[in-house]
C-alpha positions in Angstrom: 89.8 52.0 20.0 88.3 49.8 17.3 87.8 46.2 18.2 85.6 43.7 16.5 82.8 43.1 18.9 81.3 39.6 18.7 78.0 38.5 20.1 78.3 35.7 22.6 77.0 32.4 21.3 73.8 30.9 22.6 73.9 27.8 24.9 73.6 24.6 23.0 76.1 25.4 20.4 73.8 26.5 17.6 75.5 28.4 14.8 74.5 32.0 14.3 72.7 33.3 11.3 73.6 36.5 9.6 72.1 39.4 11.5 72.9 38.1 15.0 70.0 35.5 15.3 70.7 32.0 16.3 70.2 29.4 13.5 67.4 26.9 14.1 68.0 23.2 13.8 66.7 21.6 10.5 64.3 18.8 11.0 65.1 15.5 9.3 63.7 15.2 5.8 61.8 12.3 4.3 62.8 10.6 1.2 62.0 12.9 -1.7 63.2 16.2 -0.1 60.1 17.3 1.8 60.4 18.7 5.3 57.5 16.9 6.9 58.6 14.5 9.6 57.7 10.9 8.9 57.4 7.9 11.2 60.8 6.4 11.8 62.5 9.6 12.8 61.5 9.7 16.4 57.8 10.3 15.8 55.1 7.7 16.8 53.2 6.2 14.0 49.4 6.8 14.1 47.3 3.6 14.3 45.5 2.6 11.1 41.7 2.5 11.3 40.1 -0.5 9.6 38.1 0.5 6.5 34.8 -1.2 5.8 34.9 -3.6 2.9 32.1 -4.1 0.5 31.7 -6.8 -2.0 32.6 -5.6 -5.5 33.7 -2.2 -4.2 30.2 -0.9 -3.9 28.0 -0.3 -0.8 25.1 -2.7 -0.3 21.8 -1.6 -1.8 19.2 0.0 0.4 16.4 -2.4 1.5 13.1 -2.0 -0.4 10.5 0.2 1.3 7.5 -1.5 -0.2 5.8 -2.3 -3.4 5.4 0.8 -5.6 2.0 1.6 -7.0 -0.4 4.0 -8.5 -3.1 5.1 -6.0 -5.4 6.7 -8.7 -5.2 3.6 -10.9 -5.9 1.4 -7.9 -9.0 3.3 -6.9 -10.3 3.2 -10.4 -9.8 -0.5 -10.7 -11.4 -1.0 -7.3 -14.5 0.9 -8.4 -14.8 -1.2 -11.5 -14.4 -4.4 -9.4 -17.1 -3.1 -7.1 -19.6 -2.7 -9.9 -18.7 -6.1 -11.4 -18.8 -7.8 -8.0 -22.1 -6.2 -7.1 -23.7 -7.4 -10.4 -22.3 -10.9 -9.9 -23.5 -11.0 -6.3 -27.0 -9.9 -7.4 -27.2 -12.4 -10.2 -26.1 -15.3 -7.9 -28.6 -14.2 -5.2 -31.5 -14.1 -7.8 -30.4 -17.4 -9.3 -30.5 -19.2 -6.0 -33.9 -17.7 -4.9 -37.0 -19.8 -5.2 -39.6 -17.4 -6.7 -42.3 -20.0 -7.2 -43.1 -19.9 -3.5 -45.2 -17.3 -1.8 -43.4 -15.4 -0.3 -40.2 -16.2 -2.3 -37.5 -18.1 -0.5 -34.1 -16.3 -0.6 -30.9 -18.2 0.2 -28.2 -16.3 2.1 -24.6 -17.3 1.5 -21.3 -16.0 2.8 -18.8 -17.1 0.3 -20.1 -14.7 -2.4 -19.3 -11.7 -0.2 -15.9 -13.1 0.6 -15.1 -13.5 -3.1 -16.2 -10.0 -3.9 -14.1 -8.5 -1.1 -11.1 -10.6 -2.2 -11.5 -9.3 -5.8 -11.5 -5.7 -4.7 -8.5 -6.3 -2.3 -6.6 -7.9 -5.1 -7.1 -4.9 -7.4 -6.1 -2.5 -4.6 -2.9 -4.3 -3.7 -1.7 -5.1 -7.2 -2.1 -1.6 -8.5 -1.8 0.5 -5.3 1.2 -1.2 -3.6 1.6 -1.2 0.2 -0.7 1.6 1.1 -2.9 1.1 4.2 -5.1 4.1 3.1 -6.1 2.2 0.0 -6.9 -0.9 2.1 -9.5 1.2 3.9 -10.9 2.4 0.6 -11.0 -1.2 -0.6 -12.9 -2.3 2.6 -15.5 0.5 2.1 -16.0 -0.5 -1.6 -16.3 -4.1 -0.7 -19.1 -3.4 1.7 -20.8 -1.1 -0.9 -20.5 -3.9 -3.5 -22.3 -6.4 -1.3 -24.9 -3.9 -0.2 -25.6 -3.0 -3.9 -25.6 -6.6 -4.8 -28.2 -7.4 -2.1 -30.5 -4.6 -3.2 -30.2 -5.2 -6.9 -30.6 -9.0 -6.3 -33.8 -8.3 -4.5 -35.0 -6.1 -7.5 -34.3 -9.1 -9.8 -36.2 -11.4 -7.4 -39.2 -9.0 -7.3 -39.2 -8.9 -11.1 -39.3 -12.7 -11.3 -42.1 -12.8 -8.8 -44.2 -10.2 -10.7 -43.5 -12.1 -14.0 -44.7 -15.4 -12.5 -47.8 -13.7 -11.2 -48.5 -12.0 -14.5 -48.2 -15.3 -16.3 -50.7 -16.9 -14.0 -53.4 -14.3 -14.3 -52.8 -13.6 -18.0 -54.8 -10.9 -19.8 -51.9 -8.8 -20.8 -50.6 -8.3 -17.2 -47.1 -9.2 -18.3 -46.9 -5.8 -20.1 -47.2 -4.1 -16.7 -44.4 -6.0 -15.0 -41.6 -3.7 -13.9 -38.0 -4.5 -14.9 -35.2 -4.9 -12.4 -33.8 -1.5 -13.3 -37.2 0.2 -12.9 -37.6 -1.4 -9.5 -34.1 -0.4 -8.4 -34.0 3.2 -9.7 -37.7 4.3 -9.8 -39.0 2.4 -6.7 -35.9 2.3 -4.5 -37.7 3.3 -1.3 -40.1 0.3 -1.7 -37.2 -1.9 -2.5 -35.4 -0.7 0.6 -38.3 -1.5 2.8 -38.7 -5.0 1.4 -35.1 -5.7 1.9 -35.0 -4.5 5.5 -38.0 -6.7 6.3 -36.4 -9.8 4.9 -32.9 -9.2 6.3 -31.8 -10.7 9.6 -28.6 -10.8 11.7 -27.1 -13.4 9.4 -27.4 -11.1 6.4 -25.4 -8.3 8.1 -22.8 -10.8 9.3 -22.3 -12.1 5.7 -22.0 -8.5 4.5 -19.3 -7.8 7.1 -17.2 -10.6 5.7 -16.6 -8.7 2.5 -14.5 -5.8 3.9 -12.6 -8.3 6.1 -11.7 -10.3 3.0 -10.7 -7.2 1.1 -8.2 -6.0 3.8 -6.9 -9.5 4.3 -6.3 -10.0 0.6 -4.6 -6.6 0.2 -2.3 -7.3 3.2 -1.2 -10.7 1.9 -0.6 -9.5 -1.6 1.3 -6.4 -0.5 3.7 -8.3 1.7 4.8 -10.8 -0.9 
């Protein structure tokens, strides 16, 4: 017998494909002919996330991290300021000393050390930027400037005392008077002993004001 055998249809009433497999339902197409399901055909719509808005379409600029600077240039300028400040300190110390008295009367002052320290702190902050390491270097140089100014100022004072004494005794004694540089460089040990004998607590306090002024000035300039 030859009867046309037919495969029983699947439940649900789907039509069969050639080859005996049931045909799958076609999902609804979006406008344009694509087969991806879109909202509105029984699928829930995903919530929209708010996007950050920036003025002008660009992200805000990063905050500045500090004043840029050149550390090597700052140290070089601070050394120059140290030498200039030391000479000015020594000149002022010698100018305010009374060398006609025996022993000579030396006037101590605090504002000169503060000015020298502020000058060095200004050079460090302007050229080095916000760099706390340079502030320490500036403080050390400020102390060195006042110390050198004290010693060289005493050398200038001793030169004036010797010149006054040579003028009084006459007889060509003025030719044997040592200059300030000779006293400072050739007789530094004697100069050091004389300075320590005349120094007191007030001298060291005034010297300590110089590094404080240097750090304070550098901090204020760097934070502007």
